[in-house]
Every structure is written in structure tokens, then in C-alpha cells.
C-alpha positions in Angstrom: -16.7 -5.8 22.3 -13.0 -5.1 22.1 -10.9 -6.0 25.2 -8.1 -3.6 24.2 -7.9 -0.8 26.8 -7.4 1.9 24.3 -10.4 0.9 22.3 -12.7 1.7 25.2 -11.4 5.3 25.3 -12.3 6.0 21.7 -15.8 4.5 21.4 -17.3 8.0 20.9 -16.2 9.3 17.5 -14.4 6.1 16.6 -15.8 6.2 13.0 -14.6 9.8 12.7 -11.2 8.7 13.7 -11.3 5.9 11.2 -12.2 8.3 8.5 -9.2 10.4 9.4 -7.0 7.4 9.3 -8.4 6.6 5.8 -7.5 10.2 4.9 -3.9 10.0 6.0 -3.4 6.7 4.2 -4.3 8.2 0.7 -1.8 11.0 0.1 1.2 8.9 -1.0 -0.6 6.7 -3.6 -2.7 9.8 -4.7 0.5 11.8 -5.3 2.2 8.8 -7.0 -0.4 8.5 -9.7 -1.8 12.0 -9.9 1.4 13.1 -11.6 1.7 10.3 -14.2 -0.4 12.0 -17.0 1.7 15.2 -16.7 5.1 13.6 -17.2 5.3 14.1 -21.0 4.3 17.7 -20.6 6.8 18.3 -17.8 9.6 17.1 -20.1 8.7 19.9 -22.6 7.9 22.6 -20.0 11.2 22.1 -18.1 13.3 21.2 -21.2 14.3 17.8 -19.8 14.6 14.4 -21.5 12.0 11.8 -20.6 14.5 9.6 -18.8 15.2 12.3 -16.3 11.5 13.0 -15.8 11.2 9.3 -15.0 13.2 9.9 -11.9 10.1 11.7 -10.5 8.5 8.3 -10.4 11.4 5.9 -9.6 12.9 8.1 -6.8 9.4 8.7 -5.4 9.0 4.9 -5.0 12.5 4.6 -3.4 11.8 7.4 -0.9 8.5 6.0 -0.1 9.9 2.5 0.6 12.8 3.8 2.8 10.5 6.1 4.7 8.4 3.2 5.9 11.4 1.7 7.6 12.0 4.8 9.6 8.6 6.0 10.7 7.5 2.9 12.4 10.4 2.6 14.9 10.3 6.3 15.5 6.7 6.2 16.3 7.3 3.5 18.8 9.9 5.8 20.4 8.3 9.2 20.2 4.6 8.5 19.7 2.3 8.1 16.7 0.8 11.7 16.7 4.0 13.8 16.5 5.6 11.5 13.8 2.4 11.6 11.8 2.2 15.4 12.0 5.8 15.6 10.9 5.2 13.4 7.9 2.1 15.4 6.8 3.9 18.7 7.1 6.8 17.2 5.1 4.4 16.1 2.5 3.0 19.6 2.3 6.5 21.1 2.0 7.4 18.6 -0.8 4.2 19.5 -2.7 5.0 23.2 -2.5 8.6 22.6 -3.7 7.1 20.7 -6.7 4.6 23.4 -7.3 7.3 26.1 -7.5 10.0 24.0 -9.1 11.8 26.0 -11.8 14.0 23.0 -13.0 13.6 19.3 -13.3 16.3 18.7 -10.6 14.3 20.7 -8.0 11.1 18.9 -9.1 12.8 15.5 -8.5 13.9 16.7 -5.1 10.4 17.8 -4.2 9.0 14.5 -5.3 11.4 12.7 -2.9 10.4 15.0 0.0 6.8 14.4 -0.9 7.2 10.7 -0.9 9.1 10.6 2.4 6.3 12.7 4.0 3.5 10.7 2.5 4.9 7.4 3.8 4.0 8.5 7.4 0.3 8.1 6.9 0.6 4.7 5.3 2.7 3.3 8.2 1.1 5.0 11.2 -2.5 4.4 10.2 -1.8 0.6 10.6 0.1 1.2 13.9 -2.7 3.4 15.3 -5.4 0.9 14.5 -3.4 -1.8 16.3 -3.1 0.5 19.3 -6.9 1.0 19.4 -8.3 -2.5 18.6 -7.6 -6.1 19.4 -6.1 -8.5 16.9 -9.3 -9.6 15.1 -11.1 -6.2 15.1 -7.9 -4.6 13.8 -8.1 -6.7 10.7 -11.6 -5.3 9.9 -10.7 -1.7 10.6 -7.5 -2.1 8.5 -9.5 -3.4 5.6 -11.4 -0.1 5.4 -8.2 1.9 5.5 -6.5 -0.2 2.8 -9.5 0.7 0.6 -8.3 4.3 0.6 -5.2 3.3 -1.3 -7.2 1.4 -3.9 -9.6 4.3 -4.4 -6.7 6.7 -4.7 -5.0 4.5 -7.3 -8.2 4.1 -9.2 -9.1 7.8 -9.6 -5.9 9.7 -9.3 -4.6 9.2 -12.9 -7.8 10.6 -14.4 -7.9 13.4 -11.9 -4.3 14.3 -12.8 -5.1 14.2 -16.5 -8.0 16.6 -16.1 -6.1 19.0 -13.9 -3.2 19.1 -16.4 -5.6 19.8 -19.3 -7.5 22.5 -17.5 -4.8 24.2 -15.4 -1.4 22.9 -16.3 0.9 20.3 -14.7 1.5 22.3 -11.6 -2.1 22.2 -10.6 -1.8 18.6 -9.3 0.8 19.8 -6.8 -1.4 22.6 -5.6 -4.1 20.0 -4.8 -1.6 17.7 -3.0 -0.4 20.7 -1.0 -3.9 21.6 0.1 -4.6 17.9 1.0 -1.4 17.7 3.1 -2.0 20.9 4.9 -5.7 20.0 5.6 -4.8 16.6 6.9 -2.1 18.0 9.2 -4.6 20.5 10.7 -7.2 17.7 11.2 -4.7 15.5 12.9 -3.5 18.3 15.1 -7.0 19.2 16.2 -8.6 15.8 16.5 -6.2 12.9 16.9 -4.9 12.1 20.4 -1.8 10.0 21.1 -2.7 6.3 20.8 0.5 4.6 21.8 0.1 3.0 25.3 2.4 4.3 28.0 5.2 2.0 29.0 8.9 1.3 28.5 10.0 2.6 25.1 13.2 2.5 23.1 15.9 4.7 24.6 18.1 5.6 21.7 18.6 5.4 17.9 20.3 2.0 18.0 17.5 0.6 20.1 15.0 1.8 17.6 16.9 0.1 14.8 17.2 -3.1 16.8 13.5 -3.2 17.5 12.8 -3.2 13.8 15.6 -5.7 13.0 14.5 -8.1 15.8 11.1 -8.6 14.1 12.9 -10.5 11.3 13.7 -13.2 13.8 10.1 -13.8 14.6 8.6 -16.7 12.6 5.0 -15.3 12.7 6.1 -11.9 11.5 8.0 -13.4 8.6 5.0 -15.5 7.7 2.6 -12.6 7.5 5.1 -10.2 5.9 6.4 -12.6 3.2 2.8 -13.6 2.4 1.8 -10.0 1.9 5.0 -9.3 -0.1 4.5 -12.2 -2.5 1.0 -11.0 -3.4 2.5 -7.5 -3.8 5.0 -8.9 -6.3 2.2 -10.3 -8.4 0.3 -7.0 -8.4 3.2 -4.8 -9.3 4.3 -7.3 -12.0 0.9 -6.9 -13.6 1.2 -3.1 -13.4 4.6 -3.4 -15.1 3.5 -5.6 -17.9 -0.2 -5.0 -18.5 0.2 -1.6 -20.2 2.5 -3.2 -22.8 0.1 -6.2 -23.3 -2.9 -4.0 -23.6 -1.5 -1.2 -25.9 1.2 -3.0 -27.9 0.2 -6.7 -28.1 -3.6 -6.2 -28.1 -3.5 -2.9 -30.0 -5.8 -0.9 -27.7 -5.5 2.8 -27.1 -3.8 4.0 -23.9 -7.0 5.6 -22.5 -8.7 2.3 -22.7 -6.1 0.8 -20.4 -7.2 3.3 -17.7 -10.8 2.2 -18.0 -10.0 -1.5 -17.7 -7.7 -0.8 -14.8 -10.8 0.3 -12.8 -12.1 -3.3 -13.0 -9.2 -4.6 -10.9 -9.4 -1.6 -8.6 -13.1 -2.4 -8.0 -12.2 -6.0 -7.3 -9.7 -4.9 -4.6 -12.2 -2.5 -3.1 -14.9 -5.1 -2.9 -12.5 -7.6 -1.3 -11.5 -5.0 1.3 -15.1 -4.2 2.0 -15.9 -7.8 2.6 -12.9 -8.2 4.8 -14.0 -5.3 6.9 -17.4 -6.9 7.3 -16.5 -10.5 8.1 -12.9 -10.7 9.3 -13.7 -10.5 13.0 -16.3 -13.2 12.6 -14.3 -15.6 10.5 -10.9 -15.0 12.0 -7.7 -13.3 10.7 -5.8 -16.4 9.7 -8.8 -18.0 7.9 -9.3 -14.8 5.9 -5.6 -14.9 4.8 -6.1 -18.5 3.7 -9.4 -17.8 1.9 -8.1 -14.6 0.2 -4.8 -16.2 -1.0 -6.7 -19.1 -2.4 -9.0 -16.8 -4.3 -5.9 -15.0 -5.7 -4.5 -18.4 -6.8 -7.8 -19.0 -8.6 -7.6 -15.7 -10.4 -4.0 -16.4 -11.4 -5.0 -19.8 -12.8 -7.9 -18.3 -14.7 -5.4 -15.9 -16.3 -3.1 -18.7 -17.3 -6.0 -20.7 -18.8 -7.2 -17.7 -20.8 -3.7 -17.2 -22.3 -3.3 -20.9 -22.9 -6.6 -21.1 -24.8 -5.6 -18.0 -26.9 -8.7 -16.2 -25.6 -6.7 -13.1 -24.3 -8.5 -9.8 -24.5 -8.5 -6.8 -22.2 -11.7 -8.0 -20.6 -10.5 -11.5 -19.9 -7.0 -10.3 -18.8 -8.4 -7.7 -16.4 -11.3 -9.9 -15.4 -8.9 -12.6 -14.2 -6.8 -10.0 -12.4 -10.0 -8.7 -10.7 -10.4 -12.2 -9.1 -6.9 -11.9 -7.9 -7.3 -8.4 -6.5 -10.6 -9.5 -4.8 -8.6 -12.2 -3.0 -5.9 -9.6 -2.2 -8.6 -7.5 -0.6 -9.5 -10.4 1.7 -5.9 -11.5 2.5 -3.7 -8.3 2.6 -5.4 -6.3 5.4 -5.6 -9.4 7.5 -1.9 -10.2 6.8 -1.1 -6.6 7.7 -3.0 -6.9 10.9 -1.3 -10.1 11.7 2.2 -8.6 11.1 1.6 -5.6 13.4 0.0 -7.9 16.1 3.0 -10.2 16.5 4.5 -7.8 19.0 2.1 -4.9 19.9 4.9 -3.0 21.6 6.6 -2.8 18.2 3.5 -2.3 16.1 5.1 0.8 14.5 8.3 -0.9 13.6 6.3 -3.9 12.2 4.1 -1.7 10.1 7.1 0.1 8.6 9.1 -3.1 7.9 6.2 -4.9 6.2 5.5 -1.8 4.1 9.1 -1.6 3.0 9.1 -5.3 2.1 6.0 -4.9 0.1 7.5 -2.0 -1.9 10.9 -3.7 -2.4 9.5 -7.0 -3.6 6.8 -5.2 -5.6 9.6 -3.2 -7.3 11.2 -6.5 -8.4 7.9 -7.7 -9.6 7.3 -4.6 -11.6 10.7 -5.0 -13.3 10.0 -8.6 -14.1 6.5 -7.9 -15.4 7.7 -5.1 -17.7 10.7 -7.0 -19.0 9.3 -10.4 -19.7 6.2 -9.7 -21.7 7.8 -8.6 -25.0 6.8 -11.8 -26.7 3.5 -12.4 -25.0 1.4 -12.2 -21.8 2.3 -15.7 -20.5 5.0 -14.5 -18.1 2.3 -12.5 -16.2 0.3 -15.7 -15.6 3.4 -17.6 -14.5 4.5 -14.8 -12.1 0.9 -14.7 -10.7 0.6 -18.4 -10.2 4.1 -18.7 -8.7 3.7 -15.7 -6.4 0.2 -16.6 -5.0 1.1 -20.3 -4.5 4.3 -19.2 -2.7 2.2 -16.9 -0.5 -0.2 -19.7 0.5 2.8 -22.1 1.1 4.4 -19.5 3.4 1.2 -19.0 5.3 0.7 -22.7 5.9 4.4 -23.4 7.0 5.0 -20.2 9.0 1.6 -19.7 10.5 -0.7 -22.7 10.4 2.0 -25.3 11.3 3.5 -23.1 14.1 2.0 -24.2 17.5 3.5 -21.2 19.3 1.7 -18.9 16.9 -1.7 -20.5 17.7 -1.1 -20.1 21.4 0.0 -16.5 21.0 -2.9 -15.6 18.8 -5.4 -17.0 21.3 -3.9 -14.7 24.0 -3.9 -11.6 21.8 
């Protein structure tokens, strides 16, 4: 039984609230990938060059990353519920702007608004879970929420493709608008404020300082950097795998989408296992086990390439081992990061999300730029990133006596 005071207040209907948190986590990754199949058609429909259309993706990621820095501290100051509602309404507004956009410039602007709004659910779902549950139980609950992002990533490209074929490229934005509005109404009607009453930040500078001060905490850096290193590997794979699959291995683009489901399933299974056993095994043990599994998958990828046995199945199969390990480690690392200082859970959630996206962006650039002569750079990035993640966990968490004492009291 959770000892957290807020958890006792939400025992009735707690799974309904968890389902709602899963829902508010999905809009940003759903909107990110739903639009991808429509980008070539948009270039023709709006008479824009493809480089300009690419801004609908790159600026979406930039807006999403920056938004995560803002929402967390603001929710510590003003409460989770009003900031989450604001973000969902903003997501709806951005979707409507995209739906009605007459030019590529307005479409790009709408995508940025959509991204900034969608970032609220990603950040605040983690903070709300930490409000409601103790440290170990939060890791289990967070694993189920993280699964929403994996499911959205797995199915949204295919969904966007079908919508584009049947109804045109604007149809996807009609769907995201309905999703945003429906979630805003659900939050307004069912979700109570979860932030515990107490002294809160008193001004904008204090809000910023709360976020910045987390960087001085060894435990927070340990969890956040561990999560960010594994994100770098994942996004490096996303940046390079399409080129390896289509150009180097000569497979059609639609086949890439099918193989991608293998790694998404690995991530979902890992998160499901994390949700089932994290509280029993312990948060820090799950991080160590999961990161070790990710190292194993990275090594398998390297061996496959070294033996010249590379195929889509062996490449994505090795990556599925990595993503399974990620499913064990990432939700627990997230829970650890937002548990370092429960009074700044929102700021911690936003900051670790920003670090993930920023380091992941670097990984995507490296993965896409280094595979022109072969897939070996993907394996080297994977082995280096996962090994660094485990090293950081050992040095910053396992070898820190003050962390062990603080974790025992949480």
C-alpha cells in the first residue's frame, strides 16, 4: 500500500485516472508521426519545396523540446490541472490552424503551436504520477504511461497514410483536433488538482531557479543523463535505419514500417514488464537490468554487422532487444528523476524531457549522417551510448551513499 498521502485520496477510480494520463501522453508523438506520410503531398498541394515542408517536422521537435522546460516549473507554481488544460487547448488550436492553413508558412506555425501544446501532457503526466504515488509505485505507473508513446509511434504513420489516401492531408489534423478537444474536456470534468498544498515558487525567476537548481543534484543528473544516453541511441537508429533498410539493403519503404513495429513491440513489452515488477524489484535495480539488456542488444547488432549477416530482420531484431531494455530502464529512470525532489517534480519532468529530446536530436543527426558507407556506425553509437548510460548510473547513483539514504526515506 502506498504511503503517499495523495494516493489514498484517489484509490477509487485510480485506473480511470491512469487511463486519462495515458491519453494525455499520446497527442505529441501521435501528431509528430501522423503527418509524416503526408509531407510529399503537402509540398505539391501548397506549392512549397520539400526543404520548407521539412520545417513542419524539425520545428515541431524544437517546440516540443522547449515546451518541456516551461511546463514543469509552471505546474509547480500554478498547479498541474490548469497548465495541463492550457496545453491541451493549445494543442487543439494548433491542430485547427494546421487544418485550415492556406500556406506552408501558416502550416509550419500551426505545427509549432501544436507541438508546444502537446508537450504539456508528456511532462505533466509524469509529475502527476509522482504526486499520487510513492517512489517505487510511481515507476510501475509511469511504465504504463510511457507505453502510450510507443503505441502512438507504432501506429500513427500507418494511420496518417490511410487518412491521406482516403480523405487528403488535412484529415490528420481534423483527427488531432478532435483528440485534443476530447482530452481537454475529459481533464476538465474528471481530473482534480494533484499537487500537494504548501510553499510554492513566488515568481518567474524563482520558477526558473527551481528548474536550474536540479542540475546541481547528483542523483538527478544520474537519472537524467542515463535516460538521455539511451534516447541518443534510439534516435540515432531512427535517423540511420531508413537509409540502411531502403538504400543499403534495397528494401521498399513500406517494408521499413513493418519492421519498425518489431522494435516498438519490444519497447511495449519492456514497459509492460516494468509496470508489473518495478515495485517488487526496485527502481534502481530495474534501471541497471534494463540498461544491461540494452547493452546486450547493442552488442548483438555489432556482431551481426561484423559477421556480415545484416538484414532487416537481424538489424531490427537486435534493436528490439535494446528497446526491451529501454522499456525496463527508461520509466524507472524517469521516476527516479522526478523523485529526487518531490516539491519540484514538474520542473524535473520538464528538464529530463528536454534533455532527452536535445540529446536525441544529436543522435538522430549522427545516425543519419554516418551510415552512408555502412551500418557499423549505428552499432558503435549503440554500444557507446548504452555503456555510458550504465557507467553514469553506477557512478552517480550506485556509488552515492547520500542517494541510498534519500531513496530509503522516499
